[in-house]
C-alpha positions as CSV (number, residue, x, y, z in Angstrom):
1,M,1.6,6.4,15.5
2,S,-1.3,8.4,14.1
3,A,-4.5,6.7,11.8
4,I,-5.3,8.5,8.8
5,V,-7.5,7.8,5.8
6,V,-6.0,8.1,2.4
7,T,-8.0,7.7,-1.0
8,T,-5.1,7.4,-3.7
9,L,-1.8,5.5,-3.5
10,A,-0.1,8.2,-4.3
11,E,-0.8,9.5,-1.0
12,L,1.3,6.4,0.5
13,E,4.8,7.0,1.9
14,P,7.5,4.5,3.0
15,G,7.0,2.9,6.0
16,D,3.1,3.5,6.2
17,V,1.5,0.3,7.5
18,L,-2.1,-0.4,5.5
19,V,-4.1,-1.8,8.2
20,A,-7.9,-1.3,6.5
21,V,-9.7,-0.8,3.2
22,D,-13.0,0.1,2.9
23,G,-13.6,-0.2,6.7
24,E,-12.5,-4.1,6.3
25,K,-9.7,-4.5,8.8
26,R,-6.7,-6.8,7.2
27,N,-5.7,-9.9,9.0
28,R,-1.8,-9.1,7.8
29,P,-1.3,-5.2,8.0
30,L,1.0,-4.5,5.0
31,T,3.8,-2.0,5.1
32,V,4.7,0.3,2.5
33,A,8.2,-0.4,1.1
34,T,8.5,1.9,-2.0
35,P,6.0,4.5,-3.0
36,L,4.1,5.0,-5.9
37,G,6.1,4.5,-9.0
38,P,7.2,2.2,-11.5
39,V,6.8,-1.3,-10.5
40,E,10.3,-2.3,-12.7
41,S,13.2,-0.4,-13.9
42,G,11.7,1.3,-17.2
43,S,8.3,0.1,-17.0
44,P,5.2,2.6,-17.9
45,V,3.3,0.6,-15.6
46,Q,2.9,2.2,-11.3
47,G,2.4,0.1,-8.3
48,V,3.1,0.4,-4.5
49,R,5.3,-2.0,-3.3
50,F,4.3,-3.5,0.0
51,E,6.7,-5.6,2.2
52,P,6.3,-9.4,2.3
53,P,4.2,-10.5,5.0
54,T,6.1,-13.3,7.2
55,G,5.7,-16.1,5.5
56,S,5.1,-14.7,2.2
57,I,7.1,-15.5,-0.9
58,L,4.7,-13.3,-3.0
59,D,5.3,-9.8,-4.3
60,W,3.0,-7.5,-2.8
61,V,1.8,-4.6,-5.2
62,F,-0.9,-2.9,-5.4
63,Y,-2.4,-0.6,-8.8
64,P,-3.7,2.8,-8.7
65,S,-6.5,0.9,-11.1
66,Q,-7.7,-1.5,-8.2
67,M,-7.3,0.9,-5.0
68,D,-8.0,4.4,-5.5
69,G,-11.3,6.0,-4.7
70,R,-11.0,3.3,-1.7
71,Q,-10.6,4.4,1.6
72,M,-7.2,2.7,2.9
73,E,-7.0,3.2,6.9
74,V,-2.8,4.0,7.1
75,L,-0.8,4.0,10.3
76,R,1.8,6.9,9.8
77,S,4.7,7.7,12.3
């Protein structure tokens, strides 16, 4: 896997592993499940869905308004 830095959620692809945001390493890296798109069928809201970390029951979705412009370090195969 190669490490790259992206600054928009639209650059993320399924299987990418988010390891750091703005230089801060994540305790639990997150793997992209679905790329930027509607969070639910028919919804106008766009987001990137991640696979929940082991033991988490939460739905992990990041939104462009919160993440675009931030430096996201990603491992990509």
